[in-house]
Structure formats: structure tokens, C-alpha cells
All heavy atoms as a GROMACS GRO file, in nm:
protein
  576
    1MET      N    1   0.084  -0.118   0.000
    1MET     CA    2   0.000   0.000   0.000
    1MET      C    3   0.088   0.124   0.000
    1MET      O    4   0.192   0.126   0.066
    1MET     CB    5  -0.092  -0.004   0.122
    1MET     CG    6  -0.183   0.116   0.133
    1MET     SD    7  -0.291   0.106   0.277
    1MET     CE    8  -0.446   0.090   0.195
    2ARG      N    9   0.046   0.223  -0.071
    2ARG     CA   10   0.124   0.347  -0.079
    2ARG      C   11   0.115   0.425   0.051
    2ARG      O   12   0.011   0.425   0.118
    2ARG     CB   13   0.074   0.432  -0.194
    2ARG     CG   14   0.099   0.364  -0.329
    2ARG     CD   15   0.048   0.445  -0.442
    2ARG     NE   16   0.091   0.584  -0.428
    2ARG     CZ   17   0.062   0.679  -0.514
    2ARG    NH1   18  -0.007   0.652  -0.621
    2ARG    NH2   19   0.104   0.803  -0.495
    3ILE      N   20   0.222   0.493   0.086
    3ILE     CA   21   0.226   0.569   0.210
    3ILE      C   22   0.125   0.682   0.206
    3ILE      O   23   0.060   0.712   0.307
    3ILE     CB   24   0.369   0.621   0.237
    3ILE    CG1   25   0.462   0.502   0.263
    3ILE    CG2   26   0.371   0.717   0.354
    3ILE    CD1   27   0.607   0.538   0.283
    4THR      N   28   0.108   0.745   0.090
    4THR     CA   29   0.011   0.854   0.082
    4THR      C   30  -0.130   0.804   0.113
    4THR      O   31  -0.208   0.875   0.178
    4THR     CB   32   0.014   0.919  -0.058
    4THR    OG1   33  -0.006   0.819  -0.158
    4THR    CG2   34   0.144   0.991  -0.083
    5ALA      N   35  -0.165   0.685   0.069
    5ALA     CA   36  -0.297   0.629   0.099
    5ALA      C   37  -0.312   0.605   0.248
    5ALA      O   38  -0.420   0.629   0.306
    5ALA     CB   39  -0.318   0.500   0.021
    6ILE      N   40  -0.206   0.559   0.312
    6ILE     CA   41  -0.210   0.536   0.457
    6ILE      C   42  -0.231   0.668   0.530
    6ILE      O   43  -0.316   0.679   0.620
    6ILE     CB   44  -0.080   0.467   0.504
    6ILE    CG1   45  -0.069   0.327   0.445
    6ILE    CG2   46  -0.075   0.462   0.657
    6ILE    CD1   47   0.065   0.262   0.467
    7VAL      N   48  -0.154   0.770   0.491
    7VAL     CA   49  -0.163   0.901   0.557
    7VAL      C   50  -0.302   0.961   0.536
    7VAL      O   51  -0.363   1.014   0.630
    7VAL     CB   52  -0.053   0.996   0.507
    7VAL    CG1   53  -0.074   1.137   0.560
    7VAL    CG2   54   0.084   0.944   0.549
    8GLU      N   55  -0.354   0.954   0.414
    8GLU     CA   56  -0.487   1.008   0.387
    8GLU      C   57  -0.593   0.940   0.474
    8GLU      O   58  -0.680   1.006   0.531
    8GLU     CB   59  -0.524   0.990   0.240
    8GLU     CG   60  -0.450   1.085   0.148
    8GLU     CD   61  -0.477   1.058   0.000
    8GLU    OE1   62  -0.547   0.959  -0.032
    8GLU    OE2   63  -0.428   1.135  -0.082
    9ALA      N   64  -0.585   0.808   0.486
    9ALA     CA   65  -0.682   0.736   0.568
    9ALA      C   66  -0.670   0.775   0.714
    9ALA      O   67  -0.773   0.792   0.783
    9ALA     CB   68  -0.661   0.586   0.551
   10LEU      N   69  -0.549   0.793   0.761
   10LEU     CA   70  -0.530   0.831   0.902
   10LEU      C   71  -0.580   0.973   0.927
   10LEU      O   72  -0.642   1.000   1.031
   10LEU     CB   73  -0.383   0.818   0.940
   10LEU     CG   74  -0.331   0.674   0.952
   10LEU    CD1   75  -0.179   0.672   0.965
   10LEU    CD2   76  -0.395   0.605   1.071
   11VAL      N   77  -0.554   1.064   0.836
   11VAL     CA   78  -0.600   1.202   0.852
   11VAL      C   79  -0.753   1.206   0.852
   11VAL      O   80  -0.815   1.275   0.935
   11VAL     CB   81  -0.542   1.293   0.740
   11VAL    CG1   82  -0.610   1.428   0.738
   11VAL    CG2   83  -0.392   1.309   0.758
   12GLN      N   84  -0.815   1.132   0.761
   12GLN     CA   85  -0.962   1.130   0.753
   12GLN      C   86  -1.025   1.071   0.879
   12GLN      O   87  -1.134   1.109   0.919
   12GLN     CB   88  -1.008   1.053   0.630
   12GLN     CG   89  -0.981   1.126   0.500
   12GLN     CD   90  -1.016   1.042   0.378
   12GLN    OE1   91  -1.055   0.926   0.390
   12GLN    NE2   92  -1.000   1.102   0.261
   13SER      N   93  -0.954   0.978   0.941
   13SER     CA   94  -1.009   0.917   1.063
   13SER      C   95  -0.977   0.998   1.188
   13SER      O   96  -1.018   0.961   1.297
   13SER     CB   97  -0.957   0.774   1.078
   13SER     OG   98  -0.818   0.776   1.103
   14GLY      N   99  -0.903   1.109   1.172
   14GLY     CA  100  -0.874   1.196   1.285
   14GLY      C  101  -0.755   1.152   1.368
   14GLY      O  102  -0.746   1.185   1.487
   15ALA      N  103  -0.662   1.082   1.310
   15ALA     CA  104  -0.544   1.036   1.384
   15ALA      C  105  -0.455   1.153   1.421
   15ALA      O  106  -0.448   1.254   1.350
   15ALA     CB  107  -0.465   0.936   1.301
   16SER      N  108  -0.386   1.139   1.532
   16SER     CA  109  -0.294   1.244   1.577
   16SER      C  110  -0.167   1.240   1.492
   16SER      O  111  -0.136   1.138   1.429
   16SER     CB  112  -0.258   1.222   1.724
   16SER     OG  113  -0.177   1.106   1.737
   17PRO      N  114  -0.093   1.351   1.489
   17PRO     CA  115   0.033   1.352   1.412
   17PRO      C  116   0.130   1.242   1.456
   17PRO      O  117   0.200   1.185   1.374
   17PRO     CB  118   0.092   1.491   1.440
   17PRO     CG  119  -0.027   1.576   1.475
   17PRO     CD  120  -0.123   1.483   1.544
   18GLU      N  121   0.131   1.210   1.586
   18GLU     CA  122   0.219   1.104   1.635
   18GLU      C  123   0.178   0.968   1.579
   18GLU      O  124   0.264   0.886   1.544
   18GLU     CB  125   0.218   1.100   1.789
   18GLU     CG  126   0.281   1.219   1.855
   18GLU     CD  127   0.188   1.340   1.864
   18GLU    OE1  128   0.065   1.323   1.843
   18GLU    OE2  129   0.237   1.450   1.889
   19MET      N  130   0.049   0.945   1.569
   19MET     CA  131   0.000   0.819   1.514
   19MET      C  132   0.034   0.809   1.365
   19MET      O  133   0.074   0.702   1.317
   19MET     CB  134  -0.152   0.808   1.534
   19MET     CG  135  -0.194   0.796   1.678
   19MET     SD  136  -0.372   0.811   1.699
   19MET     CE  137  -0.425   0.651   1.645
   20ILE      N  138   0.020   0.920   1.295
   20ILE     CA  139   0.052   0.921   1.152
   20ILE      C  140   0.200   0.895   1.132
   20ILE      O  141   0.240   0.813   1.047
   20ILE     CB  142   0.010   1.055   1.088
   20ILE    CG1  143  -0.143   1.068   1.091
   20ILE    CG2  144   0.062   1.066   0.945
   20ILE    CD1  145  -0.195   1.205   1.049
   21LEU      N  146   0.284   0.962   1.212
   21LEU     CA  147   0.428   0.941   1.202
   21LEU      C  148   0.466   0.796   1.231
   21LEU      O  149   0.549   0.738   1.160
   21LEU     CB  150   0.501   1.036   1.298
   21LEU     CG  151   0.653   1.028   1.299
   21LEU    CD1  152   0.710   1.062   1.161
   21LEU    CD2  153   0.710   1.121   1.404
   22SER      N  154   0.404   0.737   1.330
   22SER     CA  155   0.431   0.597   1.363
   22SER      C  156   0.393   0.505   1.248
   22SER      O  157   0.468   0.412   1.213
   22SER     CB  158   0.354   0.560   1.490
   22SER     OG  159   0.372   0.424   1.519
   23ALA      N  160   0.278   0.531   1.186
   23ALA     CA  161   0.234   0.448   1.074
   23ALA      C  162   0.328   0.463   0.954
   23ALA      O  163   0.361   0.364   0.886
   23ALA     CB  164   0.092   0.486   1.034
   24VAL      N  165   0.374   0.585   0.926
   24VAL     CA  166   0.465   0.608   0.814
   24VAL      C  167   0.598   0.539   0.839
   24VAL      O  168   0.654   0.476   0.748
   24VAL     CB  169   0.484   0.759   0.789
   24VAL    CG1  170   0.596   0.785   0.692
   24VAL    CG2  171   0.354   0.821   0.738
   25ARG      N  172   0.648   0.548   0.962
   25ARG     CA  173   0.775   0.481   0.994
   25ARG      C  174   0.762   0.329   0.976
   25ARG      O  175   0.853   0.264   0.923
   25ARG     CB  176   0.817   0.512   1.137
   25ARG     CG  177   0.878   0.648   1.152
   25ARG     CD  178   0.927   0.671   1.292
   25ARG     NE  179   0.990   0.801   1.304
   25ARG     CZ  180   0.995   0.873   1.414
   25ARG    NH1  181   0.940   0.826   1.526
   25ARG    NH2  182   1.054   0.990   1.416
   26ALA      N  183   0.652   0.272   1.018
   26ALA     CA  184   0.632   0.128   1.004
   26ALA      C  185   0.624   0.090   0.856
   26ALA      O  186   0.680  -0.012   0.814
   26ALA     CB  187   0.505   0.086   1.077
   27ALA      N  188   0.556   0.171   0.777
   27ALA     CA  189   0.544   0.142   0.634
   27ALA      C  190   0.679   0.150   0.565
   27ALA      O  191   0.713   0.066   0.481
   27ALA     CB  192   0.445   0.238   0.569
   28GLU      N  193   0.757   0.253   0.601
   28GLU     CA  194   0.890   0.267   0.541
   28GLU      C  195   0.981   0.152   0.582
   28GLU      O  196   1.060   0.103   0.501
   28GLU     CB  197   0.952   0.401   0.580
   28GLU     CG  198   0.890   0.519   0.509
   28GLU     CD  199   0.948   0.652   0.552
   28GLU    OE1  200   1.017   0.657   0.657
   28GLU    OE2  201   0.925   0.751   0.481
   29ALA      N  202   0.974   0.110   0.707
   29ALA     CA  203   1.057  -0.002   0.753
   29ALA      C  204   1.021  -0.128   0.676
   29ALA      O  205   1.110  -0.206   0.638
   29ALA     CB  206   1.039  -0.022   0.903
   30GLY      N  207   0.894  -0.150   0.652
   30GLY     CA  208   0.853  -0.266   0.575
   30GLY      C  209   0.901  -0.259   0.432
   30GLY      O  210   0.941  -0.359   0.373
   31HIS      N  211   0.900  -0.139   0.375
   31HIS     CA  212   0.947  -0.121   0.238
   31HIS      C  213   1.097  -0.147   0.228
   31HIS      O  214   1.143  -0.213   0.135
   31HIS     CB  215   0.914   0.021   0.190
   31HIS     CG  216   0.955   0.049   0.051
   31HIS    ND1  217   0.896  -0.010  -0.059
   31HIS    CD2  218   1.053   0.129   0.001
   31HIS    CE1  219   0.954   0.033  -0.169
   31HIS    NE2  220   1.049   0.117  -0.135
   32VAL      N  221   1.173  -0.098   0.325
   32VAL     CA  222   1.318  -0.120   0.325
   32VAL      C  223   1.350  -0.267   0.339
   32VAL      O  224   1.436  -0.320   0.268
   32VAL     CB  225   1.385  -0.037   0.438
   32VAL    CG1  226   1.529  -0.078   0.458
   32VAL    CG2  227   1.376   0.111   0.406
   33SER      N  228   1.279  -0.338   0.426
   33SER     CA  229   1.307  -0.481   0.443
   33SER      C  230   1.270  -0.557   0.316
   33SER      O  231   1.335  -0.655   0.282
   33SER     CB  232   1.233  -0.538   0.564
   33SER     OG  233   1.094  -0.533   0.546
   34GLU      N  234   1.165  -0.513   0.245
   34GLU     CA  235   1.128  -0.577   0.119
   34GLU      C  236   1.238  -0.558   0.015
   34GLU      O  237   1.274  -0.652  -0.057
   34GLU     CB  238   0.997  -0.516   0.068
   34GLU     CG  239   0.949  -0.574  -0.062
   34GLU     CD  240   0.820  -0.506  -0.108
   34GLU    OE1  241   0.738  -0.470  -0.022
   34GLU    OE2  242   0.804  -0.491  -0.230
   35ILE      N  243   1.295  -0.439   0.009
   35ILE     CA  244   1.404  -0.412  -0.085
   35ILE      C  245   1.526  -0.497  -0.049
   35ILE      O  246   1.589  -0.556  -0.138
   35ILE     CB  247   1.440  -0.262  -0.083
   35ILE    CG1  248   1.328  -0.180  -0.147
   35ILE    CG2  249   1.572  -0.237  -0.156
   35ILE    CD1  250   1.345  -0.030  -0.132
   36GLU      N  251   1.560  -0.505   0.078
   36GLU     CA  252   1.674  -0.586   0.120
   36GLU      C  253   1.653  -0.734   0.089
   36GLU      O  254   1.745  -0.802   0.048
   36GLU     CB  255   1.703  -0.565   0.269
   36GLU     CG  256   1.761  -0.430   0.301
   36GLU     CD  257   1.892  -0.404   0.227
   36GLU    OE1  258   1.976  -0.495   0.217
   36GLU    OE2  259   1.909  -0.291   0.178
   37ARG      N  260   1.531  -0.783   0.106
   37ARG     CA  261   1.501  -0.922   0.078
   37ARG      C  262   1.519  -0.949  -0.073
   37ARG      O  263   1.576  -1.050  -0.112
   37ARG     CB  264   1.358  -0.954   0.123
   37ARG     CG  265   1.320  -1.099   0.112
   37ARG     CD  266   1.184  -1.132   0.174
   37ARG     NE  267   1.077  -1.039   0.142
   37ARG     CZ  268   1.024  -0.949   0.228
   37ARG    NH1  269   1.072  -0.941   0.351
   37ARG    NH2  270   0.928  -0.869   0.191
   38ARG      N  271   1.472  -0.856  -0.157
   38ARG     CA  272   1.487  -0.872  -0.302
   38ARG      C  273   1.635  -0.868  -0.341
   38ARG      O  274   1.681  -0.948  -0.421
   38ARG     CB  275   1.411  -0.762  -0.375
   38ARG     CG  276   1.421  -0.773  -0.526
   38ARG     CD  277   1.344  -0.663  -0.597
   38ARG     NE  278   1.365  -0.531  -0.543
   38ARG     CZ  279   1.464  -0.449  -0.579
   38ARG    NH1  280   1.550  -0.486  -0.669
   38ARG    NH2  281   1.476  -0.329  -0.525
   39ARG      N  282   1.709  -0.775  -0.280
   39ARG     CA  283   1.853  -0.766  -0.311
   39ARG      C  284   1.927  -0.892  -0.270
   39ARG      O  285   2.018  -0.936  -0.340
   39ARG     CB  286   1.914  -0.644  -0.242
   39ARG     CG  287   1.874  -0.514  -0.307
   39ARG     CD  288   1.936  -0.396  -0.236
   39ARG     NE  289   1.897  -0.271  -0.300
   39ARG     CZ  290   1.915  -0.153  -0.245
   39ARG    NH1  291   1.973  -0.141  -0.127
   39ARG    NH2  292   1.878  -0.045  -0.309
   40ALA      N  293   1.891  -0.948  -0.157
   40ALA     CA  294   1.957  -1.072  -0.112
   40ALA      C  295   1.930  -1.184  -0.212
   40ALA      O  296   2.020  -1.260  -0.247
   40ALA     CB  297   1.907  -1.110   0.027
   41GLY      N  298   1.807  -1.194  -0.259
   41GLY     CA  299   1.775  -1.295  -0.360
   41GLY      C  300   1.850  -1.272  -0.489
   41GLY      O  301   1.899  -1.366  -0.552
   42ASP      N  302   1.864  -1.144  -0.528
   42ASP     CA  303   1.939  -1.111  -0.650
   42ASP      C  304   2.086  -1.148  -0.635
   42ASP      O  305   2.148  -1.199  -0.729
   42ASP     CB  306   1.926  -0.962  -0.682
   42ASP     CG  307   1.787  -0.923  -0.728
   42ASP    OD1  308   1.708  -1.013  -0.761
   42ASP    OD2  309   1.759  -0.802  -0.731
   43ARG      N  310   2.142  -1.124  -0.516
   43ARG     CA  311   2.283  -1.160  -0.492
   43ARG      C  312   2.303  -1.310  -0.504
   43ARG      O  313   2.399  -1.356  -0.566
   43ARG     CB  314   2.327  -1.111  -0.354
   43ARG     CG  315   2.369  -0.967  -0.347
   43ARG     CD  316   2.438  -0.935  -0.216
   43ARG     NE  317   2.352  -0.956  -0.101
   43ARG     CZ  318   2.269  -0.866  -0.050
   43ARG    NH1  319   2.260  -0.747  -0.104
   43ARG    NH2  320   2.196  -0.893   0.056
   44GLU      N  321   2.214  -1.387  -0.442
   44GLU     CA  322   2.226  -1.533  -0.449
   44GLU      C  323   2.213  -1.584  -0.592
   44GLU      O  324   2.290  -1.672  -0.635
   44GLU     CB  325   2.118  -1.598  -0.362
   44GLU     CG  326   2.139  -1.576  -0.214
   44GLU     CD  327   2.022  -1.625  -0.131
   44GLU    OE1  328   1.932  -1.692  -0.187
   44GLU    OE2  329   2.019  -1.597  -0.011
   45ARG      N  330   2.119  -1.529  -0.667
   45ARG     CA  331   2.099  -1.570  -0.806
   45ARG      C  332   2.223  -1.538  -0.889
   45ARG      O  333   2.270  -1.619  -0.968
   45ARG     CB  334   1.977  -1.499  -0.865
   45ARG     CG  335   1.948  -1.536  -1.008
   45ARG     CD  336   1.827  -1.462  -1.063
   45ARG     NE  337   1.820  -1.321  -1.028
   45ARG     CZ  338   1.891  -1.224  -1.086
   45ARG    NH1  339   1.974  -1.252  -1.182
   45ARG    NH2  340   1.877  -1.099  -1.048
   46GLN      N  341   2.281  -1.420  -0.868
   46GLN     CA  342   2.401  -1.381  -0.942
   46GLN      C  343   2.519  -1.471  -0.905
   46GLN      O  344   2.599  -1.508  -0.991
   46GLN     CB  345   2.433  -1.234  -0.916
   46GLN     CG  346   2.551  -1.182  -0.993
   46GLN     CD  347   2.523  -1.168  -1.141
   46GLN    OE1  348   2.421  -1.211  -1.193
   46GLN    NE2  349   2.616  -1.110  -1.213
   47GLN      N  350   2.533  -1.506  -0.778
   47GLN     CA  351   2.641  -1.596  -0.736
   47GLN      C  352   2.628  -1.733  -0.802
   47GLN      O  353   2.726  -1.791  -0.846
   47GLN     CB  354   2.643  -1.610  -0.584
   47GLN     CG  355   2.694  -1.488  -0.514
   47GLN     CD  356   2.679  -1.498  -0.362
   47GLN    OE1  357   2.612  -1.587  -0.311
   47GLN    NE2  358   2.740  -1.405  -0.291
   48ARG      N  359   2.504  -1.785  -0.809
   48ARG     CA  360   2.482  -1.915  -0.875
   48ARG      C  361   2.516  -1.905  -1.024
   48ARG      O  362   2.577  -1.995  -1.080
   48ARG     CB  363   2.337  -1.960  -0.858
   48ARG     CG  364   2.302  -2.007  -0.719
   48ARG     CD  365   2.166  -2.075  -0.714
   48ARG     NE  366   2.059  -1.996  -0.771
   48ARG     CZ  367   1.980  -1.913  -0.703
   48ARG    NH1  368   2.000  -1.896  -0.574
   48ARG    NH2  369   1.882  -1.848  -0.763
   49ARG      N  370   2.479  -1.795  -1.087
   49ARG     CA  371   2.508  -1.776  -1.229
   49ARG      C  372   2.659  -1.769  -1.252
   49ARG      O  373   2.712  -1.830  -1.342
   49ARG     CB  374   2.442  -1.648  -1.280
   49ARG     CG  375   2.464  -1.622  -1.427
   49ARG     CD  376   2.408  -1.483  -1.464
   49ARG     NE  377   2.475  -1.427  -1.575
   49ARG     CZ  378   2.597  -1.376  -1.580
   49ARG    NH1  379   2.672  -1.376  -1.472
   49ARG    NH2  380   2.648  -1.325  -1.689
   50ARG      N  381   2.728  -1.694  -1.167
   50ARG     CA  382   2.873  -1.682  -1.182
   50ARG      C  383   2.943  -1.815  -1.157
   50ARG      O  384   3.048  -1.842  -1.215
   50ARG     CB  385   2.927  -1.576  -1.086
   50ARG     CG  386   2.892  -1.436  -1.130
   50ARG     CD  387   2.946  -1.332  -1.036
   50ARG     NE  388   2.914  -1.199  -1.086
   50ARG     CZ  389   2.904  -1.092  -1.009
   50ARG    NH1  390   2.925  -1.102  -0.878
   50ARG    NH2  391   2.875  -0.976  -1.061
   51ALA      N  392   2.886  -1.898  -1.072
   51ALA     CA  393   2.945  -2.030  -1.046
   51ALA      C  394   2.932  -2.120  -1.168
   51ALA      O  395   3.019  -2.204  -1.193
   51ALA     CB  396   2.878  -2.094  -0.925
   52ARG      N  397   2.823  -2.104  -1.245
   52ARG     CA  398   2.803  -2.186  -1.364
   52ARG      C  399   2.888  -2.139  -1.481
   52ARG      O  400   2.937  -2.219  -1.558
   52ARG     CB  401   2.656  -2.181  -1.407
   52ARG     CG  402   2.562  -2.258  -1.322
   52ARG     CD  403   2.424  -2.268  -1.386
   52ARG     NE  404   2.377  -2.145  -1.446
   52ARG     CZ  405   2.298  -2.055  -1.389
   52ARG    NH1  406   2.257  -2.076  -1.266
   52ARG    NH2  407   2.257  -1.947  -1.452
   53VAL      N  408   2.904  -2.009  -1.496
   53VAL     CA  409   2.976  -1.953  -1.611
   53VAL      C  410   3.124  -1.949  -1.577
   53VAL      O  411   3.164  -1.885  -1.481
   53VAL     CB  412   2.926  -1.811  -1.644
   53VAL    CG1  413   3.005  -1.751  -1.758
   53VAL    CG2  414   2.779  -1.815  -1.678
   54THR      N  415   3.204  -2.021  -1.654
   54THR     CA  416   3.348  -2.021  -1.630
   54THR      C  417   3.421  -1.990  -1.758
   54THR      O  418   3.363  -1.986  -1.866
   54THR     CB  419   3.394  -2.159  -1.577
   54THR    OG1  420   3.367  -2.256  -1.677
   54THR    CG2  421   3.323  -2.195  -1.448
   55SER      N  422   3.549  -1.974  -1.749
   55SER     CA  423   3.629  -1.941  -1.867
   55SER      C  424   3.635  -2.057  -1.966
   55SER      O  425   3.670  -2.037  -2.081
   55SER     CB  426   3.770  -1.902  -1.825
   55SER     OG  427   3.834  -2.009  -1.759
   56ARG      N  428   3.600  -2.177  -1.925
   56ARG     CA  429   3.604  -2.289  -2.019
   56ARG      C  430   3.495  -2.280  -2.125
   56ARG      O  431   3.493  -2.356  -2.221
   56ARG     CB  432   3.596  -2.422  -1.946
   56ARG     CG  433   3.463  -2.448  -1.881
   56ARG     CD  434   3.461  -2.587  -1.818
   56ARG     NE  435   3.335  -2.608  -1.754
   56ARG     CZ  436   3.315  -2.608  -1.623
   56ARG    NH1  437   3.418  -2.591  -1.542
   56ARG    NH2  438   3.195  -2.626  -1.573
   57ASP      N  439   3.402  -2.186  -2.107
   57ASP     CA  440   3.297  -2.167  -2.205
   57ASP      C  441   3.346  -2.091  -2.329
   57ASP      O  442   3.273  -2.076  -2.425
   57ASP     CB  443   3.179  -2.091  -2.143
   57ASP     CG  444   3.111  -2.172  -2.034
   57ASP    OD1  445   3.120  -2.296  -2.040
   57ASP    OD2  446   3.049  -2.113  -1.945
   58VAL      N  447   3.468  -2.043  -2.327
   58VAL     CA  448   3.524  -1.966  -2.438
   58VAL      C  449   3.586  -2.062  -2.539
   58VAL      O  450   3.658  -2.155  -2.504
   58VAL     CB  451   3.631  -1.868  -2.387
   58VAL    CG1  452   3.694  -1.792  -2.501
   58VAL    CG2  453   3.569  -1.772  -2.287
   59THR      N  454   3.559  -2.039  -2.666
   59THR     CA  455   3.616  -2.122  -2.772
   59THR      C  456   3.754  -2.069  -2.807
   59THR      O  457   3.772  -1.951  -2.832
   59THR     CB  458   3.527  -2.119  -2.897
   59THR    OG1  459   3.396  -2.160  -2.858
   59THR    CG2  460   3.580  -2.208  -3.005
   60VAL      N  461   3.852  -2.159  -2.812
   60VAL     CA  462   3.990  -2.121  -2.843
   60VAL      C  463   4.037  -2.204  -2.961
   60VAL      O  464   4.012  -2.324  -2.968
   60VAL     CB  465   4.082  -2.148  -2.721
   60VAL    CG1  466   4.225  -2.112  -2.753
   60VAL    CG2  467   4.033  -2.073  -2.600
   61THR      N  468   4.108  -2.139  -3.056
   61THR     CA  469   4.164  -2.215  -3.167
   61THR      C  470   4.286  -2.290  -3.120
   61THR      O  471   4.353  -2.249  -3.025
   61THR     CB  472   4.201  -2.122  -3.284
   61THR    OG1  473   4.293  -2.024  -3.236
   61THR    CG2  474   4.077  -2.053  -3.340
   62ALA      N  475   4.318  -2.400  -3.188
   62ALA     CA  476   4.427  -2.487  -3.146
   62ALA      C  477   4.562  -2.415  -3.147
   62ALA      O  478   4.637  -2.421  -3.052
   62ALA     CB  479   4.432  -2.611  -3.234
   63ASP      N  480   4.594  -2.348  -3.258
   63ASP     CA  481   4.725  -2.284  -3.265
   63ASP      C  482   4.719  -2.135  -3.237
   63ASP      O  483   4.822  -2.067  -3.235
   63ASP     CB  484   4.792  -2.311  -3.401
   63ASP     CG  485   4.707  -2.256  -3.515
   63ASP    OD1  486   4.597  -2.205  -3.490
   63ASP    OD2  487   4.752  -2.268  -3.631
   64GLY      N  488   4.601  -2.081  -3.221
   64GLY     CA  489   4.587  -1.940  -3.188
   64GLY      C  490   4.602  -1.849  -3.308
   64GLY      O  491   4.590  -1.728  -3.295
   65ALA      N  492   4.632  -1.903  -3.426
   65ALA     CA  493   4.650  -1.820  -3.545
   65ALA      C  494   4.516  -1.795  -3.612
   65ALA      O  495   4.428  -1.880  -3.612
   65ALA     CB  496   4.744  -1.889  -3.643
   66LEU      N  497   4.502  -1.679  -3.672
   66LEU     CA  498   4.380  -1.644  -3.744
   66LEU      C  499   4.396  -1.682  -3.890
   66LEU      O  500   4.504  -1.673  -3.947
   66LEU     CB  501   4.353  -1.494  -3.734
   66LEU     CG  502   4.332  -1.438  -3.594
   66LEU    CD1  503   4.320  -1.287  -3.600
   66LEU    CD2  504   4.208  -1.498  -3.530
   67SER      N  505   4.286  -1.721  -3.951
   67SER     CA  506   4.292  -1.750  -4.094
   67SER      C  507   4.300  -1.618  -4.170
   67SER      O  508   4.283  -1.511  -4.114
   67SER     CB  509   4.167  -1.828  -4.137
   67SER     OG  510   4.053  -1.744  -4.125
   68ASP      N  511   4.327  -1.627  -4.302
   68ASP     CA  512   4.337  -1.505  -4.383
   68ASP      C  513   4.208  -1.426  -4.378
   68ASP      O  514   4.209  -1.303  -4.380
   68ASP     CB  515   4.372  -1.540  -4.529
   68ASP     CG  516   4.515  -1.588  -4.543
   68ASP    OD1  517   4.595  -1.557  -4.454
   68ASP    OD2  518   4.543  -1.658  -4.642
   69LYS      N  519   4.098  -1.493  -4.374
   69LYS     CA  520   3.967  -1.426  -4.370
   69LYS      C  521   3.947  -1.351  -4.239
   69LYS      O  522   3.887  -1.244  -4.234
   69LYS     CB  523   3.856  -1.528  -4.390
   69LYS     CG  524   3.719  -1.468  -4.397
   69LYS     CD  525   3.614  -1.576  -4.423
   69LYS     CE  526   3.476  -1.514  -4.430
   69LYS     NZ  527   3.373  -1.613  -4.453
   70GLU      N  528   4.000  -1.405  -4.130
   70GLU     CA  529   3.979  -1.345  -3.998
   70GLU      C  530   4.084  -1.240  -3.965
   70GLU      O  531   4.062  -1.159  -3.877
   70GLU     CB  532   3.983  -1.453  -3.891
   70GLU     CG  533   3.868  -1.553  -3.901
   70GLU     CD  534   3.884  -1.667  -3.803
   70GLU    OE1  535   3.990  -1.680  -3.741
   70GLU    OE2  536   3.790  -1.745  -3.791
   71SER      N  537   4.196  -1.237  -4.031
   71SER     CA  538   4.300  -1.142  -3.997
   71SER      C  539   4.270  -1.004  -4.054
   71SER      O  540   4.197  -0.988  -4.150
   71SER     CB  541   4.437  -1.191  -4.048
   71SER     OG  542   4.434  -1.198  -4.189
   72SER      N  543   4.329  -0.904  -3.994
   72SER     CA  544   4.311  -0.768  -4.040
   72SER      C  545   4.386  -0.746  -4.170
   72SER      O  546   4.496  -0.801  -4.191
   72SER     CB  547   4.364  -0.670  -3.937
   72SER     OG  548   4.294  -0.685  -3.816
   73PRO      N  549   4.334  -0.663  -4.262
   73PRO     CA  550   4.407  -0.638  -4.386
   73PRO      C  551   4.535  -0.557  -4.358
   73PRO      O  552   4.540  -0.478  -4.265
   73PRO     CB  553   4.308  -0.558  -4.470
   73PRO     CG  554   4.211  -0.501  -4.373
   73PRO     CD  555   4.208  -0.594  -4.254
   74THR      N  556   4.638  -0.584  -4.436
   74THR     CA  557   4.764  -0.509  -4.420
   74THR      C  558   4.751  -0.375  -4.490
   74THR      O  559   4.694  -0.365  -4.600
   74THR     CB  560   4.883  -0.588  -4.480
   74THR    OG1  561   4.852  -0.616  -4.616
   74THR    CG2  562   4.906  -0.716  -4.406
   75PRO      N  563   4.801  -0.269  -4.431
   75PRO     CA  564   4.793  -0.138  -4.494
   75PRO      C  565   4.880  -0.132  -4.618
   75PRO      O  566   4.981  -0.204  -4.629
   75PRO     CB  567   4.845  -0.044  -4.386
   75PRO     CG  568   4.916  -0.128  -4.286
   75PRO     CD  569   4.863  -0.266  -4.300
   76PRO      N  570   4.843  -0.048  -4.718
   76PRO     CA  571   4.922  -0.041  -4.842
   76PRO      C  572   5.060   0.015  -4.822
   76PRO      O  573   5.091   0.085  -4.732
   76PRO     CB  574   4.840   0.050  -4.932
   76PRO     CG  575   4.734   0.112  -4.847
   76PRO     CD  576   4.730   0.039  -4.720
   0.00000   0.00000   0.00000
């Protein structure tokens, strides 16, 4: 729920400024913990991905030489 909706509902019901402040702080704390939970999941997913992707996935030619087609043209 959006914080503005919470504040509007509290103001309409006649809540005191202290009550409104308490509700906003609780909503913000919940939002921050939600962001941290998502970031933790993102970190774990990225670590698993990095563990799977290794340098052996790169294709290497046997002698390391480029064919005539792959080499850069020589300047005149």
C-alpha cells in the first residue's frame, strides 16, 4: 500500500500527528526490508550464475592463429 494512501486514511479518521508518524515509519521499515530481501535474492541468483559460467565456455583455436579471412588487412 502506498504511504500517501495510509496518511490520507489516518487524517480522515482523525489520527494524531504522532499516530501518523508511527504508521509512516512502520510502512517505510517494511518497504526497506522488502528491498533488502529482493537484493539478497538477487545476490544469491548472481552468485549461482557466476558459479556456472566459467572461462572454459570460451572457444579457443588450437594454434591461436587467425585465418586469412579473420586477420586484419595489411595497410598499403
